[in-house]
N, C-alpha and C positions, 0 to 999 in steps of 0.2 A: 228475615236476618239481612246483615249487611250483604253477604253474598247474592241476596236477591235484588238489591237496589241497583238501578241502572247507572253506571257512571259514578260521578261525583265523589271521586277516590278521595281528595284533598278534604272534604266535608266528613267522610269516614274516619279519616286518621285523625280529624281534630276531635271529633267525638269519643273515638277509641282512647286518645290520650287522656281526654278529661275523665272517663271512667277508670282507667288504669292508675292515674295519678292520685284519685280520689277527690278531685276538684270538680265538683258537679255543682253547677248554679241551681239554684232552688226554682228559678223560673226562666225558661228559655223560650224565645219567640223565633221559630222557623218561618221564613218569609222569603219571597222570591217568585221566580217565574212560574206561571201555571205549567202542571205536568211535569216539572223537573225532578219529582220525588221527594218533596218536602214530607208528607205524612209517611211513606215508607222509611225514610230515615228517622224520623222521630220514633216510629215504631220499632225498628231494629235495634235504636240505643236504648228504648225503655227495657227491651228484652235482654240486651247485653248488661245494663244495670242490674238486673235481678238473676243473672244466670249464675247457678252455682259453680261451675267449672267454667269461666270465661277463657277462652283462647286468646292468642295474640292479635288476630284479625277478626274474631266474630264469637259470637255466643255458641255454646257448644251443641246446642240443638238437641240434646239427649236428656238433660237432667229434668227433674220434676218441673221445675220452673218454665224450663223452654217448652216443654211439652203442653203445658197449659197457655203459654204465649201463643204456641201453635194454633190452638183451638181458641184465641182471644178471649180465654176465660180465667185468667189469672186471678185470684181475689184482691190482690194490690193493684191490678191495673183497671183504671175507671174512665170510661168513654164521655165525652161532652160533645155535643153538635147541635147544629139549628135544628128547630123541629117545626112542625105545624100543629097546633092545638087542636084536637077533635074531642067531640063530647060522647060520642058512641062507637066505640068504647071509649073511655075516657083515657086521654095520652097529652100528658102534661110536661114530662121531663123525657130527657135522652134515654133513660132506663127502661121507658115505655116502648121505645123502638130500637131497642139494643139487639134483638133477633133478626131484624131487617139490616142493620148496621153491620153485623158481624157477616151474613150471606153476601152483602156487597163486597166488603173487604176480602172474604174468602174467594170471590171471583177474582179479584183484581185490587191490590192498595192503590192502583193508578186510577182514578175516577175524578168526575167533575162534578160541579155543583148541581147542575141540571140532572146528573144521573141520580143523584141522591133524593132530589125532589120526585122524580119518578119511581123511585124505590119506596117511598112515603106515599104515594098516590096524593100528592100536594094539590093537583089540580091548579085553581089559580092563586092559591094562597102562599104567601111568601114565609120562608122559615126564618125563625129568630132563636134566640136564646133567652128564655123568660125567667123573670125574677124568683121563680120556683125552683129553677135549676139553681141558683146560687145558694139556697138553702140546702139541697141536697149535697152540693159541693162541700158546704162547711161541715155537714152532718157526716159525710163519709170521711174527711179528712181528721176528724176529731176521734174517729175510732183507732185502736190500735192495730198496728200492721199485723196481718194475718200470718205471713210466711216468708215474705219477701226482704231484701235488703231496704228497697225504697217503696214508699206508695208513689204511684205515677198517675198523674191526673192529665190525661190528654184532651185538649180542647181545640176542635177544628173550627175553623172561621171565628175568632174571637170577635172580628168586626160585626158580628151579628148579635153580639150583646146589646139587650135594651140598656138603657142608660141606668136605670134601678139595678138591672142585674150587675152591671160593672162595678157599681158603686158599692154593693154589698161584698165585693169580693177584693176590694183594695187591701184591706187589712190582712187577710189571710194569704195573698200573695207577696204582701210584703213581709210578713212575719208568719211564715207557714209552720206547720205541726213537724216536729223533727222525722227528719229523713223523707220529706215530702218531696216530689220534684214535679212542678208543673212544665209541660211540653204544650205550647200553643203553638199552632199551625195556620198560617194567614196567606190567603191571596191579595188582601188590600190592608197593609199595615197602617197605612195612613188614616185608616177610617177607625183605627181602635183608639179608643179614649187614652190621651196622653199620659195621664196618671198610671196606667197599666203598662203601656210602653216603658215608662221609665224605669218600672220595677223589673224588667225581664231583659236578660243579656241575649242581644239580638245575633242570629245566625242567617246570613244571606245565602241563598240558594240559587246559582247561576242556571241559566238555561243550560240543557244538554247539548253537547257537541253533536254534529251529524254522525261522527264515527262511531261514539257511543251506543247512540238508538240503532244504527245500521246492525253493529254488532250483536246487540241483544235480539234483534229481529231475527237473524240468521240463526242464532243459537236456539231462540225459544220458538220459533215458526217455520224453521228451515227453509226460510227464503233465499232465493240466489241473490248474488250480491248486487246484480244491478236493480233489481226490484227493492231490495232492502235500502238501497242508496236513494231511489227514487221517493220512497214513503219518509225515510228520514228527513230527507231535503223538504218536503211539504210539511211535516210535523214542526219544523221550526224551534226546535229545543224542546217540545213536549213530548214524551212518551205517552202520555194520554191520548194526544191528538193522533199519534202514530197507531194505536191499538184501535182508535176511532175509525181511521182509513182503513186498517186490516178487515175491520168487521163491515167495510162498506156501510157505513153509518146511515141508517134510514133518515135520521134527523138531518144530517147534512145535505143528503139529496133532496130532501123535502124543502129545506131553506133555500137551495139553489134554485129550485123550479120557483119558489114565491119569489125570490129577487129577480129571476127572468121576467116573471109575469109582472111585475112591479114595474121594471124598467121599461117593459115593451108597452104597457099600458100608459105609462107617461109620455113615452115617445110619440105613441100614436095620437096622444090627446083625445082619446075615446073616453068620454064621461062615464058611459054606462059600464065599460071596461074596467075605470079606475075605481068606481063604485063597487064592483064586484070583488076586486082582489082586497078594497079596503075592509069589504065584509068579511072576507075569509081570513084577513089577518085578525080581525077584531074578535073571532072566535077561538084562537089557539092557546089562550090563557095569558097572563101577564108575565110570567118568567119566561115563556117560551117566546113572546114578543120582544122582550129585552134581548133574550140570545138571538133571534132574528136580526135586530137591529145592530147588535154587534159583529154578527156575521156579515151584514152588508156594509159596514164601515170598513171591515177587512176586506171584502171583494173590492170597493172603490180603491183602497189604498194598492192593491196588488195590481188592478188594471191600470193604474196611473203608472206604477213602477214598469210595467210591461212594456209601456210605450218607449222607454229609453233603450231598450234592446239590450238588457241585462239579465238573461235568464237565471243567472245564479242568486238574484235578489228576488225573484218572484217565486211565491209558496202557493201553487195553485195546483189542484189535481186535473186529471184530463178531461172530465166534464167542464170543469170551469174554465179551463184554457179554450176548449173549443167554443164555448159562448163569448170568451174575451176576444177572439179573432175579429168578430164584427163589432164588438161592443166597447173594446177598450179605446178606440180613436175618440169616442165621446167623453172620455174622463181626461182632462187636461188641466194645464196651470191656470186655466180662466175660471174653472168650476170646482176644483177639488177641494179648495178649503171651505166653501160654501155647501159641498155635498157633506163633508164631515160635520160642519156644524148642525145642518138639519138633521141629519141623524141622531146626533148627540142629543138635540132638542127634543125630539121625538121620544128618545128614550127616557129624557127626564119627565116629560109628560106622562110617560106611561107608569113611570115610578110613581107618580103623584096622582094616579087613579083617574087621569083625566079620560073622558070616553075614549075608547081604543078607536072607534069606526072613525071618529071625526079626526084623531091624531094621523091615521094613515091616510085617509082622504086629503088631508091637508098635506101631508107629505109627498103624495103622488102630484098634487097640484104643483108644488114648489120645483118638485124633480122635472116637470114639463118645461119649465123655463131654463132650469140649470143645464139639462141635457142639450140643449140647443145652442148653447154658448162655444 
């Protein structure tokens, strides 16, 4: 419900006005900062649209429709999201994974792409929205409304549409069946097919202010004000990241150890150590490799900014800060751009299925030169 969404007061009011005035665009694209609450906002809006007794600021939470929304099981609410195809058992469309999807949402509607991949046991596979899904969407939307005011089709990460999937959906997004609402939630709207973007009303969700995150952490987890403010600062506008910090994310700690190992091996110019770290990185799976490279880009940026002695602009946890005491002087205006470019190039090569061991070995060799500038 809207009361469960952290911050975003202006967006909530805009959505409430839309529903109260009966001006409900048939296709809306929620996009913006990761972790700012795009999916919770879209889900709360869907519940409000079908609430049988809507209040001024939220759904009632008690009617038959709301109770079904609370269980994520309303017959007129449909979920679409990227999946990995499996043959045993056969998994081809979102409905095949809907029980895992509901489990994840019930834990928290604030989640990240890598969390969903882990939920599916995706291993090295990349999730997509396949053409069979478009056929399911069209079939569902051609059915009559069961009991709600609207049929709601919630599409998470439409940038993961395959080209053939997107093309098949153009007509029904432009001319949907009566009382149908598409709610698309995107982390990278620039990657969505322009013909789909043009059919949607765009809603930009800004990063959360530090105060909103801190207040939510104090209310939900009984944190003291100092700790809540520290976590909110490092989260940098993302409630999803704040939750990860609170749970002392094993993944983030693992990435930090990998980052430290890669930098130390490169600084030492020890080929045996470089080969060992490249070998370890080659075994963690493609999506985790991409996440690690994104984490490394973030670390390089933070260590560079920390050199200007503006702590309010630095978003590092204590362990990352401790490593930065000795490491940050090696990141400077002579190498920061090349560092970012080499990490980006490595990420592109991983995306293109280049041999990961070669990619990371080559990256470490390049870092040995950059780190000495």
